[in-house]
Structures are given as structure tokens and as C-alpha cells.
C-alpha positions, 0 to 999 in steps of 0.5 A: 267297088272293084279292084285291079289285081295286085292293088291293095285295099284299106280293108285288107287284113293281115293273113289269108282270110278277111273274116266276118269283121272285115266284110262287115266293116267294109260294107258298113263304112260304105253305108256310113258314107251314103247314110241316109240313102242306104241301098239294099245290097246283100252283104258279100260273104263269099269265101267265108265259112258258114259261121263267119258268114252268119256272124257277119250278116248278124252284125251288119243287119243289126246295125242297119235295123237299129242305126238310129238307136245305136247312134243315140246310145253312142252319142252319150259317150262321144265329145263330138256329134256322131254325124261328124265322125268319118265313115270308118269310125262310124262303122266300127263304133256302130258294129261294136255297139251292135255286138254289145247291145243287140247280139250275144254271139260275141264275148264283150271283151272280144267285141271291144278288142277287135274293134279297137285293133281294126280302128288302129289299123284302118282309121289311125292309131289314136282312133283305137283309144277313142273306140276303146273308151266309148265301147268300154263305157257302153259295156259298163253301162249295161246293167241287165239283160233278158228283162221284161220290156217296160218302155222305159228311157233306159231300155233297149228292146231286142228283136226277140222280145227281150230287153237290155237295161242301161244305167242311164236314160238315153231315150227322149221323154216324149213318147213318140220321139222315144218310140222313133229312136227305139225303133230306129224310125225317122220321127217324121215318118212315125208322126205321119202314121200317128196323124193318119191312123192314131197312136195305137196303129203307129206303135203297131207299125213301129213295133213290127218294123223291129221284128226279125220277119219269119219266112212265110210260104204261099202253100195255097196250091201245094200238090203235095205235103210241105215239110218244116211248116206251121200254119199261118193264121191266114189261110193258104199261108204257112210259116217255114220252120226249117233251116236255110238249106232246107228252104233253098232245097224246097224252093228249088225243088217245088214250083207249087210253093213259094215265099210270099207274105200273107199280106202280099198274097191277099192281093190276088186272092181277094179278087180271084172270085171277081174276075175270070181273065183270059189274058193277064199282064203283069207289068211290074213283075219283079222276080215273078212271085205274083206272076206265079200266083197269077198262073195258079189262080187263073189256070186257063189264062195266058199271062204276059210278064215284064220288068224294066230292071234288067236283072229282074227281067233276066231272073223272070225269064229263067223262072218261066222258061218253058212255061206253057202259059206265061210269056216273058216279054221286054216292056217295049214289046208288050203294048204293041203285042196286046193293045186292047186285049188284057182282061187284067193288068197287075200293077205291083208298082215301085213304092217307098216300102213303108209296109215292109220295113222289117224286111227292107230296113234300109228303106226307112232312112230314105223316106221323104216327101220328095221320095213319095212325090217322085214315086207318085209320078212313076205310079201315075205313069204306070197307070196311064201305061196300063190303060191302052192294054185293057180290053173293053171290060178289062180291070187294073189290079193296083198294089203297093207295099206302102202305107202312105196315102200319096202312093195309094189313095192319091194315084187312084184319085188321079186315075179316077179324075182323068181316066174314068176308072173307079175302085171296085174293091180295095184293102189296106193291110196294116203291119202286124207283129211284135218282137218275139211274137208269134210268127203265125200272126205276123203280117207285112203291110200292103195295099191293093185296089181293083179298078174298073171302068165307069 
């Protein structure tokens, strides 16, 4: 949202600095207007000092991760449905509840009083009384913290594995509905996983979605030792243990190490011994993570990379500027340049992101059957677009970070039926990890299939 010089904003606080609270509530108000269609925009913290920026991100991310959990707790203390509240009132209640329940960086009295003052100033005077009553009742209902999680109706599981005990059982009696509210997952999505994989795997994916995901590095091709890491259980991967500043320095200074979850890196690693390509096309290259892995995995191959998104394509061009084997091209120029020549086309296709909800928590609220149908159309079109690029012995490496059969099995069945391709090798990595668990055992969810001509 832009603003002309001299124009006031409903979020402008008195004084010179907006502060963590203002930045957070501005963003959460916009999310409340859009919910459930949340967009993965980063929180703008420019101008905040590091402590305020960290607090703003912590509050904002906690709300996005546990929106449905917080809504359930707040609904017990409201006289009208939460969804009928105006966006700014939703935002301040969600942020206040997140600070009381999910964070311990803000004293409870400060979380309540600052929320009340913001509501008076930016909603209306009487809104302060409502916010005060709701948040104080919520604070008074907290009877314990740091206790063992027992999956009771009166407990909230925290991302670090601790639990908050409340005075009343607010979670549903049905175990699947209870897990849906606890993990802030749409119950329909959770029931899909139960039907497809059983209760155990559905619980595993829901639990993993509540984690604060660790930073995983692909160290397979590191020419020198890498500092501030612990080995991941997946070979070639490591957990970064340093500070954000140290991570930024590492990634800026080294081209042989990059951030990539172990499940994601397994896509190319799993087929490296099956193909020896001379020309590879990365048709949905994003910002180049798998492109970089391709260049190291196939050191004699020429690689053509592209992306339809302008911002990602621009980042891609900067990343590989001057590279002797990676050529970044506009999408429209790829087919005329390499028709019938590609030994492998990598399709890391757009998807619903249901395998990476710990990293993309906003995606769980957008999930719907209409979304998977729309994405399925895009995925089939990308498969069709890749076919004319293939050499006679060329293969397609298809990958998603989705757990849904409409985005994995269905497009591959279509391309097999209508275009004569077959699956030579495939794998679905189910999400793994628990709140407060061992980072070296954490995995995002992913799927890949190597497609060859019959």
C-alpha cells in the first residue's frame, strides 16, 4: 500500500517511530481483510532497530502460523463471532493473544495495555474496553506453562515443544478436529491426509507444520569446511547453527553452499546416477536453488534456466551472471533455442505447498479443491511445454513440494496417457519433525518423478 507525501495514515503513531507493534498490526489488518487468501509477503521492518524488528516478526509469524488456534481461544471470550469483527479489531486481538499464549518476550501487562491503547486510537474508543476485557480474561485463564504436552482439550502446544495449560477445555472433543485447531490446519485438509495416508501420517504432517523450521544447508559440494553447522541425518545436508548475520555472510561469500532442505535436494541427488545430460533445461527455476544444484551435479552439462515471474527471473540472472555453463533466458526464447536438444528438463512446478507448511504457513489457509484443480491445469501445461524440448532420449524430472495426489499422481497419469511417458523412478518424502524436536531429523515434504519415453 503506497501513500503520497504529506498524506496521513490510520496506522501512524504519535512520535517519530512506528515501532514493532504498528508494523505488525498494519500487516495483520491487511491479512484479516484477505483471510483465508493470505499472501506470503515479508513483514516490512526497514527502519526498526534489530530488537523491534525481531519482535515484530515474532508476533506476526506466530499469528500467521496459529491463526485458527488463536481464533478458537478468542471466540470463547467474545459475544459475537470472531469472523464478524472488523479487520483492525481482529488484528489487535490476534496479536495480543499471540503474545500472551505463544511468546514470552513481552510482559503480559504490556501486551494487554499496548493492545488496548492501539485499539482506542485506531479502531474506536470503545474498542479499547472490548480488547481489555477479552485479553485480560485470556491471561487469567492461563494456569501453567512449560508443562508436558498431553494432547488435552485445555492445552496449546508451542513451537518449541512446551505446552500452555488453560483453565477451560477450548479444543474440540473429536481428535481430528482437535488436531486441526491445535495445528491451525483446515480440518478438510487434515481429513484428506487421514484418508490418503492414515491417522499416524496425518498427525506427523500436522505436527511438522507447527515447527519453527531449521535452516538446512546443502553442503554436498562444499570445497572448504563450513562453520556453524551440525550434520543432518541426510548425507550432504547440514543444520546451520549460527546467527542470521553469519548465515547472510556465508551465503554471500560461498557459491558451493546454499540453503536447501534435505527433501528438496533429494530430487536431483536421487537421479544423478541415472542420467548423464549434456543439456539441461530448468523450466521453473525460481531463484535458482535447484539450478545451482544441477550445475554442481552435472559438471559438464550446459544448463538453460528461466522463470515466468519477473522478480525471480531478475534474481536468477544476477545469481548466474558470468557463469560459464548456466544461461538464463526469457521463457519465450527457450523452445526456439533448444527444441529437440534437451537431455533433461527439470519441472519444479508451482504447487499448493502442502509439504512445506512449516515454511509457508499462509499456504494452508488458501488450500482448496479449486486451487488444486487450477494448479493441476498449470502442471499439465508445463509438462506439455517440456515435451518439444526433449532430445530422443531426453527425460523430464518432475517435482513438487505438495502432498496432494491431484498435483503428483494425476498430472503424471495424464502425461502417460496422452504423451506416452512412463515413470522410471519416483519418491514422496512425507514431512517429518516435531515441535522442539531434533533439527537433524527435520524434513519438508516433497515429491519427484523421473519420466522417460516408452
